[in-house]
C-alpha positions as CSV (number, residue, x, y, z in Angstrom):
1,M,0.0,0.0,0.0
2,I,2.7,2.5,0.9
3,E,4.6,1.9,-2.4
4,V,1.4,2.3,-4.4
5,F,0.6,5.6,-2.6
6,E,4.1,7.0,-3.2
7,S,3.9,6.3,-6.9
8,K,0.6,8.2,-7.2
9,R,2.0,11.3,-5.5
10,K,3.8,12.2,-8.7
11,T,0.6,12.9,-10.5
12,D,-0.7,16.4,-10.9
13,L,-3.6,16.6,-8.4
14,S,-5.4,19.4,-10.3
15,E,-5.7,16.9,-13.3
16,Q,-7.0,14.2,-11.0
17,V,-9.6,16.3,-9.1
18,P,-10.6,19.5,-10.9
19,V,-12.5,21.7,-8.4
20,Q,-12.6,25.0,-10.3
21,H,-16.4,24.5,-10.9
22,I,-17.1,24.3,-7.1
23,P,-18.1,27.6,-5.5
24,L,-15.4,28.9,-3.2
25,S,-17.8,29.2,-0.3
26,R,-18.6,25.5,-0.7
27,L,-15.0,24.5,-1.0
28,R,-14.0,26.4,2.1
29,A,-16.9,24.7,3.9
30,L,-15.5,21.3,2.9
31,L,-12.1,22.3,4.1
32,R,-13.6,23.2,7.5
33,D,-15.1,19.7,7.6
34,F,-11.8,18.1,6.7
35,T,-10.1,20.2,9.4
36,D,-12.6,19.0,12.0
37,L,-11.9,15.4,11.1
38,L,-8.2,16.0,11.2
39,G,-8.4,17.4,14.7
40,Q,-10.1,14.2,15.8
41,Q,-7.6,12.1,14.0
42,M,-4.7,13.8,15.8
43,Y,-6.1,12.2,19.0
44,F,-6.1,8.8,17.2
45,W,-2.4,9.1,16.3
46,G,-1.7,9.9,19.9
47,R,-3.3,6.7,20.9
48,D,-1.3,4.8,18.2
49,V,1.9,5.9,20.0
50,I,0.8,4.1,23.2
51,H,-0.7,1.0,21.5
52,P,-0.4,-2.0,23.8
53,E,1.8,-3.9,21.3
54,G,4.1,-1.0,20.5
55,N,4.3,2.4,18.9
56,L,2.4,2.1,15.6
57,L,3.9,5.2,14.1
58,C,7.4,3.8,14.6
59,E,6.4,0.5,13.2
60,Y,5.0,2.2,10.1
61,G,8.4,3.8,9.6
62,F,8.3,7.2,11.3
63,E,11.5,8.5,12.9
64,R,10.9,9.7,16.4
65,R,12.9,12.6,17.6
66,K,12.9,15.2,20.4
67,S,10.7,18.2,19.6
68,E,12.6,21.4,18.7
69,G,9.8,23.7,19.9
70,L,8.0,22.3,22.9
71,E,9.8,20.8,25.9
72,G,9.2,17.2,26.9
73,T,7.5,16.2,23.6
74,S,8.4,14.2,20.5
75,C,8.0,14.7,16.8
76,Y,7.5,11.9,14.2
77,R,8.8,12.3,10.7
78,Y,8.1,10.0,7.7
79,R,10.2,10.5,4.7
80,F,9.1,9.6,1.2
81,A,11.5,7.8,-1.1
82,E,11.1,10.4,-3.9
83,G,11.3,13.4,-1.5
84,G,9.1,15.2,0.9
85,S,7.9,14.1,4.3
86,I,5.0,13.9,6.8
87,E,5.6,15.3,10.3
88,L,3.3,14.7,13.2
89,H,3.4,16.3,16.6
90,G,0.8,16.8,19.3
91,A,0.6,20.5,18.4
92,C,0.6,20.3,14.6
93,A,0.8,18.1,11.6
94,G,1.9,18.7,8.0
95,H,3.2,17.6,4.6
96,Y,6.4,19.2,3.5
97,D,8.4,18.9,0.2
98,S,11.3,21.2,-0.4
99,S,11.7,19.7,-3.9
100,R,8.4,21.1,-5.0
101,A,9.2,24.8,-5.3
102,E,6.0,25.4,-7.3
103,S,3.7,24.3,-4.5
104,L,3.2,25.3,-0.9
105,N,3.3,23.0,2.0
106,F,0.4,21.9,4.1
107,L,0.2,22.6,7.9
108,Y,-2.5,22.0,10.5
109,I,-2.2,23.8,13.8
110,R,-4.2,22.0,16.5
111,N,-4.9,24.8,19.0
112,R,-6.0,27.1,16.2
113,K,-8.1,24.4,14.6
114,R,-7.0,25.6,11.2
115,C,-5.2,24.4,8.1
116,F,-2.7,26.6,6.3
117,L,-0.5,26.8,3.2
118,Y,2.9,26.9,4.8
119,S,5.5,28.8,2.7
120,E,8.6,27.6,4.5
121,K,10.4,24.6,3.0
122,E,11.2,23.0,6.3
123,P,8.6,22.0,9.0
124,P,8.1,24.6,11.7
125,P,9.2,23.9,15.3
126,P,5.9,22.9,17.0
127,G,4.4,25.9,18.7
128,V,6.6,28.3,16.7
129,Y,4.9,29.6,13.6
130,R,6.0,32.7,11.7
131,P,2.8,34.6,10.8
132,E,4.2,35.5,7.3
133,A,4.6,31.8,6.6
134,L,0.9,31.0,7.1
135,G,-1.5,31.4,4.2
136,N,-5.2,30.9,4.1
137,G,-5.7,30.5,0.3
138,P,-6.5,30.5,-2.5
139,A,-9.0,27.8,-1.4
140,T,-8.2,25.6,-4.4
141,D,-4.5,25.7,-3.4
142,L,-5.3,24.8,0.1
143,Y,-7.6,21.9,-1.0
144,Y,-4.8,20.4,-3.2
145,A,-2.3,20.8,-0.4
146,S,-4.6,19.0,1.9
147,L,-4.9,16.1,-0.6
148,R,-1.1,15.5,-0.4
149,F,-1.5,15.0,3.3
150,L,-4.7,13.1,3.0
151,D,-3.2,10.5,0.6
152,W,-0.8,9.5,3.3
153,W,-3.5,9.6,6.0
154,L,-5.8,7.2,4.1
155,A,-2.9,4.9,3.3
156,Y,-1.8,4.9,7.0
157,E,-5.4,4.1,8.1
158,K,-5.5,1.1,5.8
159,W,-2.2,-0.1,7.2
160,T,-3.4,0.3,10.7
161,A,-6.6,-1.7,10.0
162,R,-4.4,-4.5,8.7
163,N,-1.9,-4.5,11.5
164,T,-4.1,-4.0,14.6
165,A,-6.8,-6.1,16.2
166,Q,-10.3,-5.5,15.0
167,G,-11.9,-2.6,16.6
168,W,-8.8,-0.7,17.5
169,R,-9.8,2.6,15.8
170,E,-13.3,2.3,17.1
171,R,-11.9,2.1,20.6
172,C,-9.9,5.2,19.9
173,Y,-13.0,7.0,18.8
174,E,-14.9,5.9,22.0
175,A,-12.1,7.2,24.1
176,F,-12.1,10.5,22.3
177,A,-15.9,10.8,22.6
178,S,-15.7,10.2,26.4
179,L,-13.4,13.2,26.9
180,P,-15.3,16.0,28.6
181,A,-14.4,18.8,26.1
182,S,-14.4,16.7,23.0
183,R,-16.7,17.2,20.0
184,P,-16.6,13.9,18.2
185,S,-17.1,14.0,14.4
186,L,-17.8,11.0,12.2
187,P,-17.0,7.5,13.5
188,P,-13.9,5.9,11.8
189,R,-15.6,4.0,9.1
190,E,-17.9,6.9,8.1
191,A,-14.9,9.3,8.3
192,A,-12.9,7.1,5.9
193,I,-15.8,7.1,3.4
194,W,-16.3,10.9,3.6
195,L,-12.5,11.5,3.3
196,S,-12.3,9.3,0.2
197,Q,-15.2,11.2,-1.4
198,Y,-13.5,14.5,-0.5
199,R,-10.5,13.2,-2.2
200,R,-12.1,11.9,-5.4
201,N,-15.5,13.7,-5.9
202,P,-15.8,16.8,-3.7
203,G,-18.5,18.3,-5.9
204,K,-21.1,15.8,-4.8
205,I,-20.1,15.2,-1.2
206,K,-22.5,15.9,1.7
207,R,-21.4,18.1,4.6
208,V,-20.2,16.2,7.7
209,R,-23.0,17.7,9.8
210,E,-25.5,16.1,7.3
211,R,-23.8,12.8,7.7
212,L,-23.9,13.0,11.4
213,R,-27.6,13.8,11.4
214,S,-28.3,10.8,9.2
215,L,-26.3,8.5,11.5
216,K,-28.3,9.7,14.6
217,S,-31.7,9.5,12.9
């Protein structure tokens, strides 16, 4: 799965998923839904680090290192064979590729609950973000940047499903939903379906709140 994913990254995303026909207000609404699901997923990756049978991120191939920004925390970096990397931290997550000068990097900042186009070539130290490096758009650019991160995210979730006992991700969701201040979004299976539609056919996708209402009815 990882090798297949890496070969697809070389394709022009704008050719795969043209979104120019989608109203910008609609596209930004979908980006907010994507951001909410990513915030929930950040908790899941934290649970993967303390999996009973070992750190799943490390088993997948992430390099664990001390955080350069926040004391007492760790960063996890996964490097792609053809260049670029994914970096995960409790405070932020992103996709970075210094070899793609024509595109901006993708950054999610957890405490801001926002996704950004990140104009630096190297990942930021967690908790330290230069304002001039954070961009909000254009919405189409932010959408395509989110897809580069999402391709890895979906591949990782498939790997996790194959390499953990049945129900692991569902238990992560239940633990997240039990937190006093949490606002759970779609359950794992429904989230994967929505994210796949966001990836392939965003023009016909339902908003997350609509999917949640249908699940509760």
